[in-house]
C-alpha positions as CSV (number, residue, x, y, z in Angstrom):
1,M,8.4,13.0,-4.4
2,T,5.6,10.3,-3.7
3,S,3.9,8.1,-0.5
4,L,4.3,5.4,-0.9
5,N,1.3,2.8,-1.2
6,F,0.3,-0.7,-2.3
7,D,-2.0,-3.2,-3.8
8,W,-2.9,-6.4,-3.6
9,D,-5.7,-8.0,-4.4
10,D,-7.2,-11.1,-4.0
11,V,-6.5,-10.7,0.0
12,S,-7.9,-10.2,3.4
13,I,-6.5,-8.3,6.0
14,D,-6.6,-12.0,8.0
15,D,-4.2,-14.0,5.2
16,P,-1.1,-15.2,7.0
17,T,1.1,-13.7,4.0
18,V,-0.5,-10.7,4.3
19,Q,0.1,-10.3,8.3
20,Q,3.8,-10.8,7.4
21,A,3.4,-8.3,4.7
22,L,2.3,-5.8,7.1
23,S,4.5,-6.7,9.9
24,Q,7.4,-6.4,8.2
25,L,6.2,-2.8,6.6
26,A,5.8,-1.8,10.2
27,T,9.6,-3.0,11.1
28,T,10.9,-0.7,8.7
29,F,8.1,1.9,9.4
30,P,7.2,2.2,13.1
31,D,2.8,2.8,13.7
32,Q,2.9,4.6,9.8
33,V,1.6,1.7,8.4
34,W,-2.3,1.9,7.6
35,Y,-4.8,-0.4,5.1
36,R,-8.2,-0.5,4.0
37,V,-10.2,-2.3,2.2
38,S,-10.4,-1.8,-1.8
39,S,-13.9,-0.7,-3.9
40,S,-13.9,-4.4,-4.3
41,G,-14.5,-5.8,-0.7
42,T,-12.1,-8.6,-2.2
43,G,-8.3,-6.6,-1.7
44,L,-6.1,-4.4,0.2
45,H,-4.8,-0.4,0.1
46,V,-1.7,0.0,2.2
47,L,-0.2,3.6,2.3
48,V,3.2,4.7,5.1
49,A,1.4,8.0,7.2
50,E,1.4,9.4,10.1
51,L,-1.0,10.6,12.0
52,S,-1.3,14.3,12.2
53,P,-3.2,16.1,15.5
54,E,-6.6,16.3,13.7
55,L,-6.4,12.9,12.5
56,E,-6.0,13.7,9.8
57,L,-3.2,11.0,7.4
58,I,-0.4,12.6,6.1
59,P,1.4,10.5,3.3
60,V,5.0,9.7,4.2
61,S,7.5,11.5,0.9
62,F,9.4,9.0,-0.9
63,A,11.6,9.6,-3.7
64,P,9.6,7.4,-6.6
65,D,12.6,5.3,-7.6
66,Q,12.1,3.8,-3.6
67,V,8.2,4.0,-4.1
68,M,9.4,1.6,-7.0
69,E,11.6,-1.2,-6.2
70,L,9.6,-1.0,-2.6
71,R,6.2,-1.6,-4.0
72,S,8.4,-4.8,-7.0
73,Q,9.4,-6.1,-3.2
74,Y,6.1,-7.0,-2.4
75,W,5.5,-7.5,-5.9
76,D,7.9,-10.6,-5.9
77,P,6.8,-13.9,-6.2
78,T,9.5,-15.3,-4.5
79,G,9.1,-12.8,-2.1
80,F,5.1,-11.9,-0.4
81,G,3.8,-11.6,-3.9
82,L,1.1,-9.6,-3.1
83,E,1.7,-5.9,-4.9
84,C,-0.7,-6.1,-8.6
85,G,0.9,-6.6,-11.1
86,G,-0.4,-3.7,-13.6
87,R,-1.0,-1.3,-11.3
88,L,2.8,-1.9,-10.7
89,R,4.0,-1.8,-14.5
90,A,1.5,0.9,-15.1
91,D,2.6,3.3,-12.7
92,R,6.6,2.2,-14.5
93,E,5.5,3.3,-18.1
94,R,4.1,6.2,-15.6
95,L,7.9,7.1,-14.2
96,A,9.8,6.3,-17.7
97,H,7.6,9.8,-18.6
98,G,7.4,11.8,-16.2
99,F,4.0,11.7,-14.6
100,S,2.4,10.7,-10.8
101,I,2.8,7.2,-9.8
102,G,1.1,4.9,-7.0
103,R,-2.9,6.7,-7.8
104,L,-5.6,5.4,-5.6
105,F,-8.9,5.3,-5.2
106,A,-11.9,5.9,-2.7
107,V,-14.2,5.1,-5.3
108,K,-14.7,2.8,-8.2
109,N,-17.3,1.6,-10.0
110,N,-19.7,2.9,-8.2
111,R,-18.3,1.5,-5.7
112,E,-16.3,3.2,-1.5
113,T,-13.2,2.0,-0.4
114,G,-13.4,0.9,3.1
115,G,-11.7,3.6,5.8
116,W,-8.3,3.6,7.1
117,Q,-6.6,1.4,9.2
118,P,-3.8,1.6,11.4
119,F,-2.0,-2.2,11.8
120,Y,-0.6,-2.9,15.3
121,Q,2.6,-5.6,15.4
122,L,1.7,-8.5,17.7
123,E,4.5,-8.6,19.7
124,E,5.9,-12.3,20.2
């Protein structure tokens, strides 16, 4: 089992496509969609997780094949076109050889990510 997370480069939370994608995720996983600004400051990490009583994020577990399928849907240029294609290809290779997938780093190139924020879907 593994967590479901996404790496969306060169976008911000205010991007209309990002808002649509997060809304779709929030419809599928109510109250479980979290995001943070990536260490570059120019992208987002998205995570499906629950908040523990101690206020810690606990990633929801998924089968690796399901994770890859969902991430592929958010990569598809005819859909949202958000997921990082290089990371997706690398994870396909990792999965084929039995390695873990979906690694997100809190620090990269000596730069830290932002803190996790819940995504609240706006009522229509």
